[in-house]
ZAKOL-988147 format. One line per field, with one value per residue (C-alpha): x negated, y, z; residue in one letter. Coordinates in Angstrom, 2 decimals. Layout:
REM residues N
px <- (X ...)
py <- (Y ...)
pz <- (Z ...)
type <- (A ...)
***
This chain:
REM residues 387
px <- (-15.35 -14.12 -10.58 -10.67 -11.29 -8.85 -5.99 -6.97 -4.70 -6.00 -5.27 -2.72 -4.17 -4.25 -2.25 -4.28 -3.69 -1.74 -3.69 -2.61 -0.67 -2.49 0.36 -0.30 -3.49 -2.08 -1.46 1.93 2.59 2.00 4.11 4.09 2.55 5.33 4.03 7.31 6.91 9.81 9.72 10.16 13.19 12.86 11.82 14.04 12.34 13.13 14.28 12.16 13.25 10.94 9.94 8.56 4.71 4.74 6.49 4.30 1.03 2.58 3.45 0.01 -1.98 -5.25 -8.58 -10.65 -12.88 -16.05 -15.40 -15.72 -17.78 -15.75 -12.23 -9.83 -7.19 -3.62 -1.99 1.15 3.61 4.57 8.07 10.48 12.41 15.83 16.60 20.28 21.64 22.80 26.66 28.77 31.60 35.09 37.29 41.03 43.15 46.07 49.37 52.38 54.42 51.91 53.30 52.25 49.29 49.19 48.68 47.96 49.67 52.99 54.42 56.25 59.43 59.34 63.15 64.41 66.89 65.81 66.44 66.90 64.20 66.95 68.17 70.16 73.33 72.97 72.23 75.71 75.43 72.29 72.01 70.24 69.23 72.18 74.60 73.61 74.86 73.57 72.89 70.18 66.70 64.43 62.45 65.63 66.88 63.68 63.18 66.73 66.25 62.63 63.05 59.82 57.65 55.30 54.33 57.51 58.41 55.31 56.01 59.73 58.58 55.88 58.38 61.21 58.92 56.68 53.79 50.56 52.58 54.29 50.95 49.39 51.97 51.82 48.11 48.41 50.88 48.64 45.83 47.65 49.27 45.62 44.51 47.25 47.07 43.12 43.69 46.48 46.76 50.15 51.84 51.43 54.42 56.70 55.42 56.37 59.28 62.86 63.85 65.96 64.26 65.18 64.05 63.16 60.05 60.81 58.30 57.54 53.92 51.86 49.64 52.68 54.52 51.88 50.49 54.12 55.25 52.12 52.35 56.05 55.17 52.59 54.64 58.04 56.47 58.96 60.15 61.68 60.50 61.44 60.44 62.44 61.38 62.18 61.01 61.04 61.90 62.10 58.40 55.37 53.29 50.69 52.43 50.19 51.24 53.23 56.56 56.40 55.29 58.34 60.84 59.51 59.93 63.52 64.14 62.85 65.00 68.24 67.53 67.33 70.84 72.59 70.94 71.31 74.73 73.62 71.06 73.59 72.93 71.84 68.90 65.78 63.93 60.23 58.82 55.20 53.99 50.38 49.60 46.76 46.04 43.58 42.30 40.18 38.92 37.95 38.09 40.64 41.82 44.21 46.83 49.62 52.89 55.20 58.93 61.42 65.07 67.98 71.15 73.29 71.20 70.38 66.39 63.91 60.30 57.54 53.84 50.59 48.01 44.14 42.71 40.38 38.14 38.42 35.66 36.81 35.84 38.46 40.84 40.08 40.11 43.43 44.60 42.82 44.71 48.12 50.04 51.29 54.97 55.06 58.38 57.20 53.98 55.10 54.75 51.60 49.94 51.08 47.67 47.06 43.89 43.62 43.32 40.65 38.68 38.92 37.36 34.54 33.68 34.45 36.60 40.51 42.74 43.65 40.42 38.97 39.49 36.97 34.57 34.44 34.46 34.18 37.64 40.51 43.94 45.59 43.61 44.64 47.98 48.05 47.02 49.62 52.21 51.57 51.98 55.25 56.45 55.49 57.37 60.26 60.32 60.38 63.25 65.23 64.77 66.09 69.11 69.87 69.61 71.97 74.53)
py <- (135.80 132.11 131.03 130.22 133.67 135.08 133.30 134.17 136.02 139.02 139.28 141.28 144.66 144.66 147.84 150.00 149.64 152.55 154.64 153.42 150.25 146.91 144.94 146.66 144.79 141.36 139.92 138.32 134.78 132.24 129.41 126.82 123.27 120.18 116.96 115.04 112.71 111.20 107.38 105.38 103.45 99.63 97.55 94.33 91.07 88.16 85.22 82.19 79.00 76.93 73.72 70.65 70.25 67.26 69.24 72.41 70.08 68.66 72.15 73.93 74.78 72.41 73.87 74.91 72.02 71.85 71.53 67.74 66.36 64.65 65.20 67.48 65.76 66.30 68.69 67.46 70.12 70.43 68.97 70.91 69.34 70.67 71.27 70.73 73.08 71.70 70.74 73.29 71.43 72.87 74.23 73.20 75.99 76.43 74.86 77.36 74.24 73.02 72.00 74.44 73.43 72.49 75.39 74.19 77.36 76.37 73.01 71.62 71.01 74.74 75.96 72.77 70.50 67.41 64.56 61.02 58.49 55.63 53.70 55.50 53.49 55.01 58.70 59.62 58.67 60.64 61.17 64.28 64.21 66.40 63.76 60.83 60.03 61.84 58.42 57.43 58.51 60.73 58.10 55.85 59.03 59.60 55.76 55.67 58.78 57.43 53.71 53.36 55.20 52.95 55.33 55.68 52.05 51.45 54.16 52.66 49.08 50.05 51.78 49.43 46.35 47.30 48.06 50.15 53.36 51.80 50.41 53.85 55.54 52.87 53.38 57.11 56.73 54.22 56.40 59.44 57.30 56.03 59.71 60.76 57.48 57.82 61.55 60.46 56.64 56.84 58.11 54.63 53.69 56.37 56.12 52.59 52.41 51.92 49.69 46.53 44.87 45.66 43.36 43.49 42.34 40.72 42.98 46.49 46.02 47.74 44.82 42.78 45.24 46.93 43.90 42.62 45.76 46.12 42.45 42.94 46.26 44.78 41.78 43.73 47.27 48.79 47.57 48.80 47.19 48.06 46.56 45.90 44.69 41.10 38.77 35.03 33.41 29.98 29.47 30.20 33.55 31.86 28.82 25.82 23.80 24.19 23.46 25.79 28.43 27.52 27.67 31.30 32.63 31.35 33.04 36.27 36.18 35.30 38.08 40.69 39.28 39.48 42.84 44.73 44.32 46.37 43.71 41.28 37.77 39.19 41.07 38.75 38.84 37.96 36.68 36.14 34.15 33.46 29.94 27.69 24.38 21.86 20.06 17.74 17.20 20.54 22.44 25.17 27.66 30.73 30.55 33.03 31.18 33.43 32.58 34.29 33.70 34.84 32.87 34.43 32.53 29.53 30.68 29.79 29.98 28.89 29.85 29.65 32.00 31.08 29.98 31.95 29.51 29.98 28.71 25.76 27.73 30.43 27.85 26.39 29.77 30.31 26.97 27.42 30.78 29.26 28.49 24.69 25.86 27.88 27.44 26.99 25.11 22.23 24.80 26.70 28.92 32.10 33.73 34.63 33.89 37.57 38.58 36.17 36.87 40.74 40.21 38.01 40.09 43.63 44.86 45.62 42.22 43.50 43.37 40.15 38.43 41.01 40.92 37.20 36.42 39.78 39.57 41.39 39.88 42.44 40.95 37.30 38.39 40.20 37.31 35.09 37.57 37.88 34.08 34.28 37.18 35.49 32.39 34.53 36.27 32.99 31.49 35.12 34.29 30.58 31.69 34.65 32.02 29.82 32.49)
pz <- (-7.18 -6.79 -7.01 -3.28 -2.50 -4.76 -3.13 0.34 2.09 4.27 7.96 9.16 10.57 14.38 15.59 17.55 21.35 22.72 25.34 29.11 27.83 28.46 26.69 23.57 22.98 22.99 19.57 18.94 19.63 16.80 16.06 18.72 17.34 16.99 18.08 17.59 14.68 12.75 13.42 10.17 9.39 10.46 7.73 7.66 8.26 6.71 8.73 7.92 8.82 11.09 9.24 11.01 11.47 8.95 6.19 6.94 6.44 3.15 1.56 2.64 -0.31 -0.39 0.29 -2.63 -3.64 -5.79 -9.68 -10.32 -13.05 -15.60 -16.91 -14.55 -12.74 -13.73 -11.33 -9.07 -8.76 -5.18 -4.01 -2.02 0.84 1.39 5.03 5.88 8.55 11.83 11.76 14.13 15.88 14.81 17.04 16.78 16.52 19.01 17.32 17.96 19.16 21.40 25.21 28.11 29.83 33.51 35.93 39.53 41.01 39.68 39.79 36.73 38.59 39.79 39.43 38.29 40.52 42.22 40.10 41.58 40.95 40.84 37.70 35.36 36.40 40.02 38.60 39.34 43.03 43.87 47.81 49.69 53.23 53.95 52.67 54.57 58.28 61.14 63.11 60.36 61.30 59.42 58.03 56.93 55.29 53.20 52.55 51.37 48.96 47.71 47.47 45.84 47.88 49.30 52.42 53.65 53.29 55.31 58.00 58.30 58.45 61.03 63.41 63.22 63.60 66.36 64.00 64.16 64.88 68.03 69.17 68.65 70.68 73.41 73.66 73.95 76.66 78.49 78.20 79.54 82.43 83.20 83.55 85.88 88.04 88.26 89.62 91.85 92.42 94.06 90.84 89.37 91.46 90.10 86.39 86.21 88.09 86.50 83.69 84.13 86.96 90.29 93.14 96.86 98.96 102.49 104.24 104.90 104.78 102.00 101.52 100.28 98.44 96.47 94.71 93.98 92.46 90.24 88.78 87.91 86.36 84.55 82.93 82.65 81.71 84.23 87.58 90.79 93.56 97.30 100.65 103.62 107.09 107.91 110.53 111.03 114.46 113.20 112.88 114.89 114.27 112.61 110.49 109.84 106.73 103.65 105.20 108.11 105.72 103.37 106.24 107.50 103.77 103.57 106.90 105.81 102.72 104.49 106.88 104.15 102.46 105.88 107.24 103.83 102.14 99.27 98.34 96.34 95.07 91.63 92.85 93.24 96.87 96.94 100.45 101.19 104.15 105.05 106.54 107.20 105.35 106.18 103.07 104.71 108.34 109.65 106.29 106.77 104.23 104.42 101.69 100.90 99.81 97.50 97.18 94.80 95.19 92.93 93.83 91.01 88.49 90.52 90.56 93.16 92.49 94.54 94.16 96.25 96.18 96.02 99.31 101.59 103.76 107.30 109.80 111.96 115.14 114.18 114.00 117.35 119.03 117.83 118.99 122.40 122.94 122.20 125.34 125.64 126.33 123.19 121.70 117.91 118.88 116.50 113.52 114.12 116.74 118.53 117.93 114.27 112.28 111.11 114.78 115.62 112.18 113.10 116.48 115.10 111.86 113.54 111.00 110.70 110.59 106.91 105.56 107.06 103.53 101.95 104.63 104.59 100.91 99.11 97.64 99.30 100.06 97.72 94.70 95.78 96.00 92.75 90.79 92.18 91.88 88.08 87.66 89.66 87.43 84.20 85.49 86.35 83.02 81.07 83.12 82.35 78.64 79.14 81.17 78.50 75.59 77.28 77.86)
type <- (X X X X X X X X X X X X X X X X X X X X X X X X X X X X X X X X X X X X X X X X X X X X X X X X X X X X X X X X X X X X X X X X X X X X X X X X X X X X X X X X X X X X X X X X X X X X X X X X X X X X X X X X X X X X X X X X X X X X X X X X X X X X X X X X X X X X X X X X X X X X X X X X X X X X X X X X X X X X X X X X X X X X X X X X X X X X X X X X X X X X X X X X X X X X X X X X X X X X X X X X X X X X X X X X X X X X X X X X X X X X X X X X X X X X X X X X X X X X X X X X X X X X X X X X X X X X X X X X X X X X X X X X X X X X X X X X X X X X X X X X X X X X X X X X X X X X X X X X X X X X X X X X X X X X X X X X X X X X X X X X X X X X X X X X X X X X X X X X X X X X X X X X X X X X X X X X X X X X X X X X X X X X X X X X X X X X X X X X X X X X X X X X X X X)
***
């Protein structure tokens, strides 16, 4: 018998199955196989620094060559090139006595009293906005506390000297006024009324009052202009010549001062009188004469509007319809040119200028009244300088 046969362990005897029990014939379970293997411990790998390709080619062993015939060459030992590590920037350590770093959430002056930026000599007289007089404006207070601030100095100068801020405010006001007057043109009279200029127009017709009011409000900014009915009985209904128009205008002004006691000599009165002027033979023009009178200052201004051509046939019709026994036949006609032109052009008598030339009488009067207002403003400035 071999050794393997001697060492063989006999199998365990199978118990006999009990009669009538099927489970008794099942062999006992054997040990289940274990498929879990223990993983070997990781082997540390040495970190080999990467060398440049030039050094790798230099340090690599040379390939085997054939044995040369003759004396063997002297071997040259390889040289090693030291590689210096990359420099690491040093981080400075925080000093215990270093000042606090800036934090945008908390200003440096938090909790500290406000210090004056004046010179040390004036540190005893530091002022605050509450200690300044109430009569000073906010810009003056800020500028006094912070005299070195260029912004507040600029704002103060711009406000006090009529700079950009005042121009912006005036432009904004003009834009609002323009919007209001566009929606309701009659509001223009109320928006620009007031001020130091109070004057009277010797007429109750809007075609004369409206351009004079607008012209003086443009020149003076604000002006109160009213109109009173005033008739002239010293000249013809249609004056011919400058002298007749001037006499009619003076008559209207005298009538206003005599009939309205509240219109004293310090209130200027403007009279508008239309007349015919013959520049050359059969060349006629309708012109408006504007006369401003203020006896308290000894001011009297006379100005003419642009002439509107009148056909010679219309003048001949007005002359033919004037009776020979007309009381003021020496100063003009009893029939006015507007009535003749209205019948000829089939338009109202107040619109014959525009129907004939494309320019209304109001536009002609507005330009003349603006010139009159500008001359009057200069005379007021001269009178104020003399006083």
